[in-house]
N, C-alpha and C positions, 0 to 999 in steps of 0.2 A: 575488502578484507586484506588487513594489514600483514605483510609478512612479519613473521616474528620468530627471532631465533631462540633454540632451545638452551636453557642457561644449565649450568651444573646441577643446579637443584631439580630442574625437570628430568634431568637425565638419572639423577639418583633416584628420584622417585619414580622413574619408568622401571625398577627392579624390585622384585619381592625376595623375602629370604626364606630358604626351605628349612625344615624343622633341625637340621644339622648346620644352618647358619650359612651355606654357601648360596651365593646370588644366583638367581635364576631370572630370566625374562618372565613378566608377569602373564604372558600369554601362555607360558607353559605352567603356570600354577593352576592348581584345581578351583572351579568356581571363580573364575576371573574373566574380565573382559577388558581388552585395550583398545581406547578410541584416540585417532589421531584427527585433530580437528582445529578449527580456528581459534585465535586467541583474544583477546581484548573482552569486549563485552558478551561474545557468544560464549567463551569459556567461563565468564562469570555466571550468565545464566545457566549453562548446563551442570556447573558445580553447585549452584544454589538450589535449582529448581526441577532438573531433568535428572541429574544422577542419583543423588539421595533417594529418590521416588522408586528409580529402578533398582537401587541394591536391595530395597526393602522388599520387593517383589520378586526378584531373582535369587535372593539369600547369596548374593555374590559380591565380589570386590571390582570396581572399575577404575581403571587408571587412565587419566586423561592426558595426553600428548599434545602440546600446543604448536601451530605451526602453520606456515602458509599452504595453500592448496597445491602449489609445485613442490614445495619440501615434502609435503605428505607423499605426493606419487613417486618423488624421487626415492623415499623410504620404502614405498611398495616394491619398486622395481628392484632395488638393493636386495630386498628379501624374498623376492618371488620365488625362490628354491624352497625357502624355509620361513613362511611368515611369522611374524611376532606382533603383527596389528590384526585386530579383528574387524574393527568397523571404521570405514575413514569417512570424514565430512569434507567434501571439495565442491568448488564451484562447476557449474555445468560445462563450461567449455573445457577445462581440465579433466573433468571426469570423462568425458567423450574420449580424450588420449588414453587414459586408463582403461576404458573398454576396448578401445583397438590393441592395446597391449596384452589383454587377457588377465589383467588385475584383479577383476571384480567379479562377484559371483550372481547369478540371478536370484531374485527374490522368490522365496515360497508363499503361495497365496494362502497355504494352510498356516501358516506363521504369521504372516504379515495380513492380517485379516481387515485393516483398514485401507487396504490399496484402492478398494472400489469409491472410497471416499475422498480421492485425491483428485485435485482440479486437472483438467486436460494439459495445461502448460506444464505441470509439474510431473507427470507420467512420463517415464523415459523409454525408449525402444527398448523391446523385449523384457521391460521390468527389470533391467540390469542396474540397480539402485533406483531411487525415486528421490524428486525435489521435496524437501519440507520447509522451505522458506522462502519466501518472495522479496525482491527488492528490483528497483527500476534505475536504469541509467539516464539521466536528464541533464537539466539545467539547474545552477544555484548561482544566487545572485544577493549580493549586500541590500538589503530593503532601504536601509537608512540612507547609504551611500547614493543609490539612486534617485530616491525622493529629494535630497538636498541638491542633486544636480541634474534636476529635472528630466532625468532618463527613465522611458519607457519600459517598464520590465520585460524582459527577454521572452519571445515567444517560440522562437526556432533557433537551430543552431547558429545560422548566419547572422542572428543580432549580436552574436558576441563579436563578429568581425567591425562593430562601430569603430570608427577612429577615434571615439571619445573614450574607449576602453585601452586605447595604447599605454601598454606598461601597466596594466589593472587586471590582467587575466593571468590565472595560473592555468597552464594547459597541461592535461595529463599527457605522459608519454605513451607510446603503443606497447611498452613492455607490461603495462597494468591494463586491467578491464577497461576503465572509462577512456583511455585513450584509443583503444580498439573500438568502443563505441561510438566514438566521434567519429570515426573514419567510416564506419558503417551508415551513420545517419546521413552524413554528407554524400555518401554513395547512393543512398535512397533518393534524396531530393535532386541529384543530378541525374537521375535515370539509371543509375548504376545499381549492384547488388553485391553479394559475397562473391560471385564468380564475373564481376565487372567492375572494378575497384577503382579505375581510373578516376571518375567523377568524384570520388571519395578524398582522394589526395588533391584534387583540384579546390573542394570546398575547406578543406583541413588548413592548406596553406593559406587562406584569407584570414581564418580565425587566429592561427597560429602566430600572425604578424603582428598581434596585440601581446603576445606572452611575454610577463616578466619573467619566467621559468618554466622549465619542463619537468613536472613531478613524477617520481617513479614509484612512490610509496602509497599511494591510493588515499593518505589521508592528510588533505589540505588545510585541516583546520588553523595551523600555524600562521598561515599566508592571511587568511581572513583576519584572525585575532591581532595579527600585527599591522593589518592595514596594508600590506602589500598587493593583496589581490582583492577585488570585488564581485569577481564573476569567475566561473569555472564549469566543467563537465563533472558530474560527480553523482553519487548516488542518493537516494531517497532517505535511507536509513542514517546515512552519516550526517546529512542535512538535519535530518528531525533532532538528533543528538546534540548537534551544536545549537542548534533553537531552543532546545529544552534547556540549556544552560544560559540562556537569557541573550544570545547573540542575534542580532536582527538580520537573518537569513531566509530565504524561501527557497523551497523546490518547483522547479516547473516541469510540466509533462510537455516536451517540445510537441508543436504542431505535426512535425512529420513523424511521431512517434516514438515514445521512451522504447529502450531497449531492455528485456528482462535478463536479471542477474539471479540465478537460480542457486540456492545452497542445496547440495545433495548429500543424502547419506547412502552408504554403500557398504555391502558385506564383502569383507576381502576374499578372493578367491582361495580355497584350501586354508582358510583362516583357522586358527586350533580351536576357536569356541563359536563356530557358525551358528549352532542352534541359540547360544545366547544374542549372538549379533541379530540374528532374524527377529527377535524378540524385542532386542531393543529397537530396531527400525520401527517396528509395530507401535512401541509405546512413543516414539517421536511423533507418530501421526495422530496421538491421542489428542482431544480437544485441550486437556488440561496441559499438555507439554506445548501445543500450539499457540496458546494463550499466554504462558510464561515467557516464550520466546518473542511474541509481539511486545509484550509489556518491557522486557528488559533491552531490546535491540531495535525497536520499530521496523521489525520484519513482518511481512506480511504471510498470514496462514496458507499452508497449501492443500488445506481439507474443506471440503463443502460445507455449509450451515454452520460456521463458528460465529457465533455473537460476540463482538467486542464492544466495549464502551464507547459511545459514540467520539468521544474527544480523541481516543485512541485510533479508532478504526478511520479516522479522517486523516492520520498522519501514516498509514501504512498503506501498501498496495493491496487492496481489497479485491474481492471477487469480481465486482464491475471493472476495474482497472485491469486486473490479470487477462481478461479475456480481448483487451486492446493491445497488450504487448504483442510484440513481433517475435515470432518464432526465428531463431537462427539457424542456419546450416553450418553446425560446428564442423562437421567432416570437410567442408570445403574451405571453411576459416583456418583450421588446423593444418589443413594442407599446404595453404598459402602463408600462414603467419610469417614464417621465418624471411620469407622473400619479402614481405610487406614491412618487416621491421626494417630490413636491409636500405629497403627505398625509401622509408619513414627518417632513417638517420641520415640520408644523403639529400633529402629534398624538404622536410620539415623542421628537424633538428640541427640547423646547420651551424656550425661552430664558428 
């Protein structure tokens, strides 16, 4: 999910007016709900399909503030004494940090009645938040380039270390999810884990030798479109979005196992409108909302029994795939991530 700066327009839209004309934060206004979440296709899908329907059912006004997961959690920390955000949409790894900081509230099973329908991998410890859509981190390659050059499609991370890809690989930096995913995949192949990361660095070094650049944005579309890169470690939904525009690209679930990327929805601790927040979480788990998000951004549903069009179902992380994704120890990852980043900068991204 791409980091996105708040523009002046978004900041202006984040405030409502009282009857006397004085600006107040929307969270302080009656019958309002403030959601901080992803930009791009997620924001478009929410504003088109999810939010209008919720506003009808709750007779309330919803304000959506777009930003990356780290940006959103930074706002929650800054507002911890007096929250202005009611609901936060954040990636699972960052969500774990927010839980440890006491920024999020436990979901109320009486209000979030759809919780029992959520698949196992999307249920979070203590039901502090819940996963509402699934993605996977794996491999992506230019099918046309590979075919023309007699290359076999990659099956595992190590295949991206092929000397024939020298200068044709865009390598994600560890500062974003896909780079971290590459490190964890390499660690597993080498007999390591989140708590034994050395094999990960050894494996990533071999792949990174082919890098034309190290990307920090999480959106490498331009490198593919301009022919600068023909392979990378990337997310399924992003690959499907680019493929949907007619580009010859395919996603591969690597043999060592794709890693889950779970988008979570959370009620902020001491949120001004916590009751509305709980209701919004429940609506996001409704089949209609789940289907809308799958259609808009190729994100896999997080609830059981949802039937999608076969063509769409083949492109998202479905129920069978979800069961094969490897659960990650985010407590261990977050504990060591700053040290890993420092080591990565010294050993992998050597200037």
